[in-house]
N, C-alpha and C positions, 0 to 999 in steps of 0.2 A: 386538276385532273378530272375527267368525267366521273360523276358519282357512281358508285357501285363497281368501279373497275378493280379487277384482281391484279395486284402488283407483287413483284418479287422483293422489292426493297424492304417493305415492312416485315416480310418473312425473314429476311436476312437480319433485321434488327432483333426479332424475337430469338433467332439462333445465337446472335452475339450476346444477348442477355443471358441465355442459358449457359453458354460457354463460360461467361464470367462467374456465374454461380457455381458451375461444375468445378472450376479450378480450386474452389475453397473446400469442396467436400468429395473430391474424386477418390480419395483413399478408402474410406469406409464403403462408399457406393460400389467401387470396383471389387473390393474384397468380398462383399456379400454376393455380388452378381456373378462372380467367377467361382468362388470356393464352393458355394452351395450345389450347383449342378455337377461340379467335379466330384464332390463327395458322394452325390447320388450315383454318379457313374461308377465310381470305384466300389461302392457298397453293393450295388446290384450286378455290375459287370464282373467283378472279381469274385464276390461271395456267391451270388446266384449263378453266375456263369460257370462256376466249377461243377454245379449240378446239372445245368442245362446243356452245357457243351457247345452246341451249334444250332443255329436256326437257318433253314434254307441254304445250307452249305456254307454259312459264314459263322465265324466265331461269335459267340454271344456278346462279348464286350465290344466287338466291332459293330455288330448290329445295333446294340444299345447306344454306343457312342454317337452314331449318326442320328439316332432318334432323340437323344438328350439335347442335341443342338436346338431342336424345335422347342423342347420344353424350356430351355434357357431363354429363348427368344420370347416365349409366351410370358414368363414370369417378369422379365426385365422390361417388358413393354406394357402389359396389361395392368400391373400393379401401379407403376407411376402414372399411367393415364387415368386410372381409377381414383387413387388416393391423393397423389400430389396435386392434381388439378382441382380436386374437391377442396383441399385445404387452401389453395391459393384463391379460389373463387369465394368460399364462404368465410374463412377465418382471416386470411391475410388481405383480402380484397385487392390482390395483385392485378387482376384483370381489369378492374375499374380504372386503375391508373394507366394501364397499357392502352385501353381503348380511348383514353383521353388524347393519346398521340394519334397520328394518322395511320391507325391500324384498325381494320374491321374484324368481325368475328371469324370470317373465313380465313383470313391471313393469320389470325391468332391461333386458331385450331390447327391449321396446316403447319405453322412454325413449331408449335409444341409437339405435335405428333412426329414431325421430321426429326427433331432433336432426340426424342425417345427412341425412334427407329434407328438413328445413327449409333446410339449406345448399344441397342440390341444387336445390331449387325456386328459390332466388335466383340461384345461379351459372349455372343452365341458361338463364336469360334473356339472358345476354351475347351469344351468337351471333345471337339473334333481333334484338337491337338493332343489331348490326353489319349484318345483312341489311337492316334498315329504312333504315340510313344509306346503303346501296347501292341504294335505290330500291324495296324491298319495301313495298307499300302497307300502312299500319297499319290495324287494324280493332279494334272493341270486343271481338270474340271472342278476341283475343290476351290479354286479361286473364285468360283461363282457363289460359294456359300455365303460370304458377307452380303452379296446382292440379294440372295434368297431371304436371308435373315432380315435385311432392311425392309423389303417389301412386306414380309409377314409381320414384322414388328410395327410397321406403319399402320397396317390394318388393325392390329390388336391395340395399339395406342389410341387410335380413333375410337375403337369400341369401348375402351376404358373411359375416354373423355365423354362419350355419349352416355354411358351408364352413370358416370359421376354426376352428370347434370340431371339425370332422371330419378335418382334415388332421393327419397324425402329426407333422409338423415344419414350420417356416417355410420350409425349402428346397423343400418339395413344392408350395408356392404357385405356382411357375413353371408347373406343369401346369394350374392353374386360369387363370392369366393368359393363357397361350398357347392352351390348349385350350378355354376357355370364354368368357372376356371378348372376345378378339379375334374369334372367329366371330360373337359376338352382334352387334357393331356393323357387321360386314361384310355380314351377310345380314338387315338390318333395313330396307332401303330408304333408307338414309341417303345413299349416293353415287349410286345408280341405282335405277330402279323394279324391284321384285322380279319384275315381269312378264317381264323379260328373262332370268330364270333358268330352268333346266330345271324340269320339273313337280315332281320330288321336292324340289328346293331351295325352290320356292315353298311347298310344304306345310310344310317345316321352318321357313321364315321366318314363316309365319302363326302358328306356335306360339310364336315368339320374343316375349316381352313387350315388347322394345324396338321391335318393328315396330308394335305398337299405339300406343305413345307417339309414334312418328314420324307415324303417320297422323292422330292427334288434333292434334298441333302443326301439321302441314301443313294440316289441315282448318280451323284457326282463321285461316290466312292465305288459303287458296284456296277454302274452302267445303267443307262436309261435311253429309250428311243426318243428321237427328236419330237415326233408327234405327241408322244405321251407327256414329255416335258412341257410342250406348248400348252397342252390341256391343263396341266397343273398350274402353270403360270397364269393362264386365262382365269382359272378359278380364283387365284389369289388377287388378281387385279379387279375382278368383279367384287370380291369381298372388300377391297380397299374403297372402291367407288361407293358401295352401299354404306359402309361405315363412315365415310367422309360426309355424305349427305345427312346421315342421322346425327353425327356429332355436331355439325354446323347448325342444323335445325334446332337441336335441343339446347345448345349453348346460346344461341340467339334468343331463345325463349327466356333463358335464365338471366342473361346479361343486358338485353335490350328491351324486350317486350314488357 
């Protein structure tokens, strides 16, 4: 094949490898990825919801349930992209062996991020199902939630991969967890409308990719205009494109250069 050609077969090989590993550890992974956001939803939605009542004409648990979907996607994509890929690259040297096969860095990064995004697309639906159980009206538009979660999870998985290759040591990941991940889900409109924030914070929130995920998921439940949805999707795809370039560049520096 011509050198430098981007192929789908190596990506499929990476996905097949991930599936083989996942079948051995799916129980604890699934438990942690589903139970944690559900507990968060019940704690805030039922407990705090009894005090808040409603936001924007919607029951708070319904408002929160659609937002927690995005938080679940963030956690189930960013953490594996950040921590798992670091361990495989530095301690296990997994990627050295994979690159000995006909797989290049672009295909490796794309395959890893795609697998993480697939899991995020599935796990992210759990809070929405809980919200439906608490009275959120189901709609056909909610079938798009796994797609929204996949695209968002793909972007955050790539972001995690990029950062895992940029940090000097595993201890410095605390800066990313506390300084990046925590603010991301706090100013995304998950727990409260961003309209209650100061003007500068609203501007920052609208740059946050998680905000666009929240708006799209919430739109499948409460309704959203086609044009507005297209803008949110465009923002997510732009986020994915930038994150992919950064992840491939940084991983190439670590694995090849």
